[in-house]
C-alpha positions as CSV (number, residue, x, y, z in Angstrom):
1,M,4.5,3.6,-7.0
2,I,5.6,1.2,-9.5
3,T,8.7,3.4,-10.5
4,I,9.4,3.9,-6.6
5,L,9.6,0.1,-6.0
6,R,11.7,-0.8,-9.1
7,R,14.0,1.6,-8.4
8,A,14.7,0.6,-4.7
9,G,15.0,-3.1,-5.9
10,L,12.0,-4.2,-3.8
11,L,10.6,-7.3,-5.4
12,S,7.5,-10.0,-4.7
13,W,4.9,-7.4,-4.9
14,V,1.6,-7.9,-6.9
15,R,-0.6,-5.1,-8.5
16,G,-3.9,-5.2,-8.0
17,H,-4.0,-8.3,-5.8
18,P,-7.5,-9.8,-5.1
19,F,-8.8,-10.0,-1.7
20,G,-12.4,-11.2,-1.3
21,R,-14.4,-8.7,-3.4
22,W,-12.0,-6.0,-3.5
23,T,-8.2,-5.7,-5.2
24,I,-5.2,-4.3,-3.3
25,D,-3.8,-1.7,-5.1
26,F,0.0,-3.3,-4.2
27,A,0.5,-6.5,-2.1
28,W,3.4,-8.6,-0.4
29,P,1.2,-11.7,-0.3
30,A,3.6,-14.0,1.5
31,A,4.2,-11.1,4.1
32,K,0.3,-10.5,4.3
33,L,1.4,-6.7,3.6
34,A,-1.1,-4.5,1.8
35,V,-0.2,-1.0,0.3
36,E,-3.1,1.4,-0.6
37,V,-2.5,4.9,-2.7
38,D,-5.3,7.1,-1.7
39,G,-5.8,10.2,-4.2
40,W,-8.3,12.6,-4.1
41,A,-10.1,12.0,-7.3
42,W,-10.7,8.3,-6.4
43,H,-12.1,9.2,-2.7
44,M,-14.3,12.1,-3.9
45,D,-17.2,9.7,-4.3
46,V,-18.7,8.9,-0.5
47,E,-19.6,5.1,-1.7
48,R,-15.7,4.6,-2.7
49,F,-14.5,6.4,0.3
50,R,-16.4,4.0,2.3
51,A,-15.7,1.0,0.4
52,D,-11.9,1.7,1.0
53,R,-12.5,1.7,4.8
54,H,-14.6,-1.6,4.6
55,K,-11.9,-3.3,2.7
56,G,-9.1,-2.0,5.0
57,N,-10.9,-3.0,8.2
58,A,-11.4,-6.4,6.3
59,L,-7.6,-6.9,5.6
60,V,-6.6,-6.0,9.3
61,R,-9.3,-8.5,10.5
62,A,-7.6,-10.9,8.2
63,G,-4.3,-10.6,9.6
64,W,-2.7,-8.3,7.0
65,D,-0.6,-5.0,7.6
66,L,-2.0,-2.1,5.9
67,L,0.0,0.9,4.7
68,R,-1.9,4.1,3.2
69,F,0.1,6.3,0.9
70,T,-1.0,9.8,-0.8
71,W,0.0,11.2,-4.4
72,H,1.8,13.6,-2.2
73,D,3.7,10.9,-0.5
74,L,4.6,9.5,-3.7
75,N,5.6,12.6,-5.5
76,N,7.4,14.5,-2.6
77,R,8.5,11.6,0.2
78,P,9.4,8.5,-1.9
79,A,12.1,7.9,0.8
80,Y,9.5,7.6,3.5
81,V,7.4,5.6,1.5
82,L,10.1,3.1,1.2
83,D,11.1,3.1,4.7
84,E,7.5,2.3,5.6
85,I,7.5,-0.6,3.3
86,R,11.0,-1.9,4.5
87,T,9.9,-1.6,8.1
88,A,6.7,-3.5,7.5
89,L,8.6,-6.2,5.6
90,C,11.2,-6.2,8.5
91,L,14.2,-4.9,6.0
92,T,16.5,-2.3,6.4
93,P,15.5,1.2,5.8
94,T,17.2,3.4,3.8
95,S,17.4,6.5,5.9
96,P,19.2,6.9,9.1
């Protein structure tokens, strides 16, 4: 994700941004945009899966936009990832 963001010139993100008792994977605090990268290894545990759902709900209730991407998205569809983030940040998407 970091490589994708840096190559695209997207700035102002924070990795591991604190939010209540949780940490947001990637955040644009000024825009209240949270990006979570979901991997099978992390979410195989029921409690971790539930905790991520609670965090997502809390973010939305607090007025944040939440985008979720998989490792498949990062590896095979980086343009899609960037377009979604740019759209959420009200920037011009890269694809037609």
